[in-house]
N, CA and C atoms as an extended XYZ file, in Angstrom:
345
Properties=species:S:1:pos:R:3:atomname:S:1:resname:S:1:resid:I:1 pbc="F F F"
N        33.089       20.205      -10.954 N   UNK     1
C        32.762       19.707       -9.611 CA  UNK     1
C        31.319       19.085       -9.784 C   UNK     1
N        31.188       18.029       -9.203 N   UNK     2
C        29.750       17.241       -9.268 CA  UNK     2
C        28.981       17.716       -8.057 C   UNK     2
N        27.751       18.017       -8.303 N   UNK     3
C        26.820       18.389       -7.341 CA  UNK     3
C        26.406       17.243       -6.528 C   UNK     3
N        26.078       17.335       -5.330 N   UNK     4
C        25.508       16.246       -4.434 CA  UNK     4
C        24.109       15.752       -5.012 C   UNK     4
N        23.936       14.605       -5.244 N   UNK     5
C        22.687       13.960       -5.800 CA  UNK     5
C        21.583       14.074       -4.853 C   UNK     5
N        20.306       14.555       -5.308 N   UNK     6
C        19.219       14.614       -4.510 CA  UNK     6
C        18.653       13.183       -4.117 C   UNK     6
N        18.490       12.959       -2.857 N   UNK     7
C        17.760       11.678       -2.525 CA  UNK     7
C        16.162       11.956       -2.375 C   UNK     7
N        15.692       10.695       -2.222 N   UNK     8
C        14.193       10.920       -1.874 CA  UNK     8
C        13.914       11.753       -0.774 C   UNK     8
N        14.591       11.679        0.374 N   UNK     9
C        14.446       12.486        1.570 CA  UNK     9
C        14.643       13.966        1.176 C   UNK     9
N        15.587       14.336        0.393 N   UNK    10
C        15.794       15.657       -0.154 CA  UNK    10
C        14.664       16.322       -0.800 C   UNK    10
N        14.027       15.427       -1.737 N   UNK    11
C        12.836       15.811       -2.329 CA  UNK    11
C        11.732       15.982       -1.416 C   UNK    11
N        11.602       15.237       -0.439 N   UNK    12
C        10.467       15.099        0.498 CA  UNK    12
C        10.592       16.514        1.328 C   UNK    12
N        11.782       16.797        1.833 N   UNK    13
C        12.034       17.942        2.621 CA  UNK    13
C        11.801       19.192        1.755 C   UNK    13
N        12.114       19.176        0.448 N   UNK    14
C        11.916       20.377       -0.388 CA  UNK    14
C        10.376       20.523       -0.603 C   UNK    14
N         9.683       19.517       -0.750 N   UNK    15
C         8.310       19.550       -0.842 CA  UNK    15
C         7.562       20.038        0.410 C   UNK    15
N         8.053       19.581        1.720 N   UNK    16
C         7.720       20.127        2.833 CA  UNK    16
C         7.877       21.754        3.063 C   UNK    16
N         9.132       22.103        2.623 N   UNK    17
C         9.261       23.451        2.744 CA  UNK    17
C         8.488       24.392        1.690 C   UNK    17
N         7.951       23.797        0.817 N   UNK    18
C         7.176       24.557       -0.119 CA  UNK    18
C         5.665       24.122        0.052 C   UNK    18
N         5.286       23.537        1.170 N   UNK    19
C         3.902       23.222        1.504 CA  UNK    19
C         3.245       22.392        0.590 C   UNK    19
N         3.804       21.617       -0.232 N   UNK    20
C         3.145       20.707       -1.265 CA  UNK    20
C         3.185       19.098       -0.739 C   UNK    20
N         3.733       18.879        0.316 N   UNK    21
C         3.865       17.436        0.743 CA  UNK    21
C         2.538       16.661        0.799 C   UNK    21
N         1.414       17.324        1.149 N   UNK    22
C         0.141       16.684        1.223 CA  UNK    22
C        -0.667       16.865       -0.055 C   UNK    22
N        -0.097       17.401       -1.089 N   UNK    23
C        -0.875       17.608       -2.454 CA  UNK    23
C        -1.007       16.235       -3.002 C   UNK    23
N        -2.157       16.029       -3.493 N   UNK    24
C        -2.442       14.571       -4.098 CA  UNK    24
C        -1.481       14.302       -5.294 C   UNK    24
N        -1.240       15.371       -6.183 N   UNK    25
C        -0.433       15.143       -7.356 CA  UNK    25
C         0.936       14.755       -6.983 C   UNK    25
N         1.380       15.725       -5.935 N   UNK    26
C         2.814       15.366       -5.475 CA  UNK    26
C         2.953       14.037       -4.852 C   UNK    26
N         1.965       13.674       -3.950 N   UNK    27
C         2.055       12.415       -3.250 CA  UNK    27
C         2.117       11.238       -4.213 C   UNK    27
N         1.167       11.280       -5.281 N   UNK    28
C         1.108       10.052       -6.109 CA  UNK    28
C         2.383       10.027       -6.947 C   UNK    28
N         2.850       11.211       -7.494 N   UNK    29
C         3.837       11.154       -8.338 CA  UNK    29
C         5.158       10.784       -7.652 C   UNK    29
N         5.352       11.134       -6.397 N   UNK    30
C         6.390       10.828       -5.565 CA  UNK    30
C         6.560        9.313       -5.275 C   UNK    30
N         5.237        8.924       -4.985 N   UNK    31
C         5.234        7.357       -4.701 CA  UNK    31
C         5.682        6.602       -5.985 C   UNK    31
N         5.231        7.044       -7.133 N   UNK    32
C         5.589        6.464       -8.350 CA  UNK    32
C         7.139        6.458       -8.702 C   UNK    32
N         7.639        7.712       -8.277 N   UNK    33
C         9.244        7.839       -8.324 CA  UNK    33
C         9.876        6.923       -7.460 C   UNK    33
N         9.390        6.650       -6.338 N   UNK    34
C        10.087        5.685       -5.517 CA  UNK    34
C        10.009        4.274       -5.912 C   UNK    34
N         8.858        3.838       -6.537 N   UNK    35
C         8.659        2.629       -7.136 CA  UNK    35
C         9.716        2.462       -8.307 C   UNK    35
N         9.790        3.439       -9.011 N   UNK    36
C        10.704        3.504      -10.397 CA  UNK    36
C        12.157        3.186       -9.787 C   UNK    36
N        12.491        3.846       -8.586 N   UNK    37
C        13.970        3.701       -8.116 CA  UNK    37
C        14.075        2.328       -7.685 C   UNK    37
N        13.090        1.725       -7.049 N   UNK    38
C        13.223        0.360       -6.726 CA  UNK    38
C        13.367       -0.568       -7.783 C   UNK    38
N        12.646       -0.375       -8.839 N   UNK    39
C        12.771       -1.215      -10.116 CA  UNK    39
C        14.132       -1.070      -10.557 C   UNK    39
N        14.678        0.194      -10.616 N   UNK    40
C        16.038        0.474      -11.126 CA  UNK    40
C        17.062       -0.385      -10.425 C   UNK    40
N        16.938       -0.324       -9.066 N   UNK    41
C        17.724       -1.045       -8.243 CA  UNK    41
C        17.930       -2.600       -8.552 C   UNK    41
N        16.596       -3.165       -8.604 N   UNK    42
C        16.479       -4.533       -8.972 CA  UNK    42
C        17.178       -4.983      -10.468 C   UNK    42
N        16.887       -3.988      -11.383 N   UNK    43
C        17.537       -4.142      -12.666 CA  UNK    43
C        18.989       -4.125      -12.626 C   UNK    43
N        19.430       -3.018      -11.874 N   UNK    44
C        21.038       -2.941      -11.728 CA  UNK    44
C        21.562       -4.187      -11.199 C   UNK    44
N        20.942       -4.815      -10.143 N   UNK    45
C        21.389       -5.982       -9.611 CA  UNK    45
C        21.495       -7.169      -10.502 C   UNK    45
N        20.267       -7.238      -11.328 N   UNK    46
C        20.216       -8.373      -12.388 CA  UNK    46
C        21.272       -8.266      -13.416 C   UNK    46
N        21.611       -6.964      -13.827 N   UNK    47
C        22.666       -6.680      -14.750 CA  UNK    47
C        24.005       -7.208      -14.245 C   UNK    47
N        24.263       -6.866      -12.802 N   UNK    48
C        25.401       -7.016      -12.347 CA  UNK    48
C        25.646       -8.552      -12.234 C   UNK    48
N        24.655       -9.343      -11.887 N   UNK    49
C        24.643      -10.790      -11.662 CA  UNK    49
C        24.807      -11.526      -13.083 C   UNK    49
N        24.080      -11.100      -13.966 N   UNK    50
C        24.009      -11.721      -15.231 CA  UNK    50
C        24.890      -11.227      -16.240 C   UNK    50
N        25.403      -10.055      -16.083 N   UNK    51
C        26.230       -9.350      -17.121 CA  UNK    51
C        25.485       -8.658      -18.146 C   UNK    51
N        26.183       -7.886      -18.994 N   UNK    52
C        25.585       -7.081      -19.993 CA  UNK    52
C        25.097       -7.950      -21.178 C   UNK    52
N        25.913       -9.127      -21.355 N   UNK    53
C        25.450      -10.060      -22.365 CA  UNK    53
C        25.041      -11.298      -21.856 C   UNK    53
N        24.093      -11.988      -22.512 N   UNK    54
C        23.598      -13.177      -22.155 CA  UNK    54
C        23.508      -14.078      -23.266 C   UNK    54
N        23.604      -15.376      -23.119 N   UNK    55
C        23.382      -16.173      -24.362 CA  UNK    55
C        22.171      -17.148      -24.190 C   UNK    55
N        21.629      -17.532      -25.232 N   UNK    56
C        20.590      -18.400      -25.213 CA  UNK    56
C        20.958      -19.618      -26.227 C   UNK    56
N        20.730      -20.741      -25.639 N   UNK    57
C        21.086      -21.964      -26.367 CA  UNK    57
C        19.970      -22.418      -27.191 C   UNK    57
N        20.178      -22.735      -28.410 N   UNK    58
C        19.159      -23.151      -29.414 CA  UNK    58
C        19.486      -24.686      -29.722 C   UNK    58
N        18.568      -25.123      -30.522 N   UNK    59
C        18.748      -26.643      -30.865 CA  UNK    59
C        20.065      -26.976      -31.418 C   UNK    59
N        20.616      -28.160      -31.061 N   UNK    60
C        21.737      -28.719      -31.439 CA  UNK    60
C        23.034      -27.930      -30.672 C   UNK    60
N        22.604      -27.266      -29.558 N   UNK    61
C        23.539      -26.649      -28.554 CA  UNK    61
C        24.190      -25.392      -29.172 C   UNK    61
N        23.743      -24.738      -30.306 N   UNK    62
C        24.307      -23.578      -30.684 CA  UNK    62
C        23.819      -22.427      -29.636 C   UNK    62
N        24.724      -21.521      -29.502 N   UNK    63
C        24.402      -20.392      -28.516 CA  UNK    63
C        24.303      -19.131      -29.402 C   UNK    63
N        23.529      -18.248      -28.846 N   UNK    64
C        23.322      -16.978      -29.533 CA  UNK    64
C        23.517      -15.973      -28.444 C   UNK    64
N        24.565      -14.990      -28.672 N   UNK    65
C        24.778      -13.963      -27.541 CA  UNK    65
C        24.028      -12.636      -27.986 C   UNK    65
N        23.379      -12.174      -27.013 N   UNK    66
C        22.664      -10.852      -27.172 CA  UNK    66
C        22.708       -9.897      -25.917 C   UNK    66
N        22.337       -8.747      -25.976 N   UNK    67
C        22.219       -7.883      -24.841 CA  UNK    67
C        21.175       -8.279      -23.800 C   UNK    67
N        21.612       -8.349      -22.645 N   UNK    68
C        20.575       -8.737      -21.453 CA  UNK    68
C        19.456       -7.725      -21.629 C   UNK    68
N        18.284       -8.401      -21.735 N   UNK    69
C        17.055       -7.627      -21.721 CA  UNK    69
C        16.908       -6.603      -20.592 C   UNK    69
N        17.401       -6.879      -19.366 N   UNK    70
C        17.385       -5.949      -18.348 CA  UNK    70
C        18.049       -4.660      -18.570 C   UNK    70
N        18.947       -4.580      -19.558 N   UNK    71
C        19.663       -3.370      -19.935 CA  UNK    71
C        18.609       -2.452      -20.572 C   UNK    71
N        17.780       -2.932      -21.509 N   UNK    72
C        16.779       -2.023      -22.217 CA  UNK    72
C        15.766       -1.707      -21.184 C   UNK    72
N        15.254       -2.361      -20.288 N   UNK    73
C        14.403       -2.073      -19.237 CA  UNK    73
C        14.937       -1.126      -18.332 C   UNK    73
N        16.152       -1.181      -17.963 N   UNK    74
C        16.895       -0.173      -17.025 CA  UNK    74
C        16.881        1.134      -17.772 C   UNK    74
N        17.228        1.160      -19.076 N   UNK    75
C        17.211        2.426      -19.923 CA  UNK    75
C        15.825        3.010      -19.898 C   UNK    75
N        14.779        2.309      -20.280 N   UNK    76
C        13.423        2.678      -20.361 CA  UNK    76
C        13.018        3.248      -18.942 C   UNK    76
N        13.229        2.535      -17.904 N   UNK    77
C        12.814        3.039      -16.531 CA  UNK    77
C        13.592        4.058      -16.048 C   UNK    77
N        14.885        4.279      -16.466 N   UNK    78
C        15.686        5.562      -16.126 CA  UNK    78
C        15.034        6.808      -16.844 C   UNK    78
N        14.642        6.462      -18.080 N   UNK    79
C        14.030        7.618      -18.842 CA  UNK    79
C        12.606        8.050      -18.162 C   UNK    79
N        11.947        7.015      -17.837 N   UNK    80
C        10.742        7.334      -17.064 CA  UNK    80
C        10.771        8.061      -15.746 C   UNK    80
N        11.882        7.555      -15.091 N   UNK    81
C        12.109        8.020      -13.674 CA  UNK    81
C        12.615        9.420      -13.758 C   UNK    81
N        13.302        9.908      -14.780 N   UNK    82
C        13.851       11.242      -15.106 CA  UNK    82
C        12.698       12.096      -15.326 C   UNK    82
N        11.671       11.679      -16.158 N   UNK    83
C        10.569       12.431      -16.419 CA  UNK    83
C         9.684       12.660      -15.062 C   UNK    83
N         9.590       11.591      -14.441 N   UNK    84
C         8.815       11.725      -13.116 CA  UNK    84
C         9.402       12.690      -12.137 C   UNK    84
N        10.754       12.689      -12.096 N   UNK    85
C        11.421       13.644      -11.120 CA  UNK    85
C        11.204       15.024      -11.614 C   UNK    85
N        11.280       15.172      -13.049 N   UNK    86
C        11.005       16.612      -13.504 CA  UNK    86
C         9.659       17.053      -13.161 C   UNK    86
N         8.645       16.121      -13.224 N   UNK    87
C         7.302       16.628      -12.942 CA  UNK    87
C         7.208       16.864      -11.400 C   UNK    87
N         7.822       16.065      -10.683 N   UNK    88
C         7.915       16.451       -9.220 CA  UNK    88
C         8.452       17.840       -8.923 C   UNK    88
N         9.394       18.050       -9.492 N   UNK    89
C        10.152       19.433       -9.197 CA  UNK    89
C         9.291       20.540       -9.791 C   UNK    89
N         8.543       20.328      -10.862 N   UNK    90
C         7.718       21.369      -11.496 CA  UNK    90
C         6.537       21.466      -10.523 C   UNK    90
N         6.075       20.435      -10.010 N   UNK    91
C         4.952       20.523       -8.949 CA  UNK    91
C         5.479       21.389       -7.699 C   UNK    91
N         6.702       20.970       -7.179 N   UNK    92
C         7.150       21.689       -5.920 CA  UNK    92
C         7.423       23.194       -6.377 C   UNK    92
N         7.971       23.561       -7.573 N   UNK    93
C         8.410       24.914       -7.880 CA  UNK    93
C         7.135       25.670       -8.124 C   UNK    93
N         6.068       25.135       -8.875 N   UNK    94
C         5.089       25.938       -9.247 CA  UNK    94
C         3.820       25.856       -8.169 C   UNK    94
N         3.958       25.105       -7.154 N   UNK    95
C         2.790       24.934       -6.266 CA  UNK    95
C         2.440       26.436       -5.673 C   UNK    95
N         1.206       26.771       -5.733 N   UNK    96
C         0.960       28.100       -5.222 CA  UNK    96
C         1.149       29.288       -6.012 C   UNK    96
N         1.831       29.121       -7.169 N   UNK    97
C         2.056       30.245       -8.022 CA  UNK    97
C         0.916       30.664       -8.799 C   UNK    97
N         0.696       31.988       -8.803 N   UNK    98
C        -0.445       32.548       -9.495 CA  UNK    98
C        -0.368       32.193      -10.924 C   UNK    98
N        -1.609       31.803      -11.517 N   UNK    99
C        -1.569       31.376      -12.939 CA  UNK    99
C        -1.444       32.675      -13.758 C   UNK    99
N        -0.832       32.405      -15.035 N   UNK   100
C        -0.850       33.574      -15.972 CA  UNK   100
C        -1.502       33.239      -17.205 C   UNK   100
N        -1.605       33.974      -18.145 N   UNK   101
C        -2.423       33.708      -19.443 CA  UNK   101
C        -1.968       32.438      -20.114 C   UNK   101
N        -0.636       32.209      -20.055 N   UNK   102
C        -0.208       30.858      -20.673 CA  UNK   102
C         0.092       29.821      -19.649 C   UNK   102
N        -0.727       29.750      -18.610 N   UNK   103
C        -0.623       28.708      -17.618 CA  UNK   103
C        -0.692       27.384      -18.003 C   UNK   103
N        -0.054       26.494      -17.449 N   UNK   104
C        -0.142       25.139      -17.646 CA  UNK   104
C        -1.589       24.592      -16.950 C   UNK   104
N        -2.490       24.030      -17.773 N   UNK   105
C        -3.781       23.512      -17.078 CA  UNK   105
C        -3.684       22.493      -15.927 C   UNK   105
N        -2.677       21.692      -15.973 N   UNK   106
C        -2.284       20.747      -14.928 CA  UNK   106
C        -1.954       21.512      -13.694 C   UNK   106
N        -0.950       22.364      -13.959 N   UNK   107
C        -0.614       23.206      -12.817 CA  UNK   107
C        -1.660       23.977      -12.081 C   UNK   107
N        -2.579       24.530      -12.865 N   UNK   108
C        -3.693       25.283      -12.435 CA  UNK   108
C        -4.550       24.183      -11.482 C   UNK   108
N        -4.806       23.061      -11.923 N   UNK   109
C        -5.610       22.041      -11.190 CA  UNK   109
C        -4.766       21.705       -9.884 C   UNK   109
N        -3.508       21.587       -9.980 N   UNK   110
C        -2.781       21.068       -8.735 CA  UNK   110
C        -2.857       22.304       -7.805 C   UNK   110
N        -2.738       23.622       -8.238 N   UNK   111
C        -2.718       24.657       -7.200 CA  UNK   111
C        -4.093       24.882       -6.647 C   UNK   111
N        -5.253       24.424       -7.456 N   UNK   112
C        -6.482       24.578       -6.885 CA  UNK   112
C        -7.056       23.347       -6.100 C   UNK   112
N        -6.263       22.421       -5.847 N   UNK   113
C        -6.624       21.218       -5.169 CA  UNK   113
C        -6.945       21.639       -3.833 C   UNK   113
N        -8.056       21.141       -3.229 N   UNK   114
C        -8.514       21.317       -1.912 CA  UNK   114
C        -9.071       22.721       -1.668 C   UNK   114
N        -9.347       23.565       -2.760 N   UNK   115
C        -9.977       24.896       -2.559 CA  UNK   115
C       -11.441       24.595       -2.591 C   UNK   115
């Protein structure tokens, strides 16, 4: 069975329920994630319109078929968005958690914001 995919609103509600919605690191990372989703949607539309393969015509009318450059950009942006959402979830999950000896320095900074 496939789980329901989280939406941006689901992430925002989760952040609110954990008191992290006004945290600078959450807000800027969440904004970045939303931009990445917008880029992915545009790339997806470009791939749908142009197809997976595109051709380029050279001198004397010869054509060379190659993978649409939007495919590589889509894959790179997807990878980046996945890393961004993992960071968002880590911020939400660890916000306010007391640090330990092997604590992540970034999480310590996030948790001490505003103190």
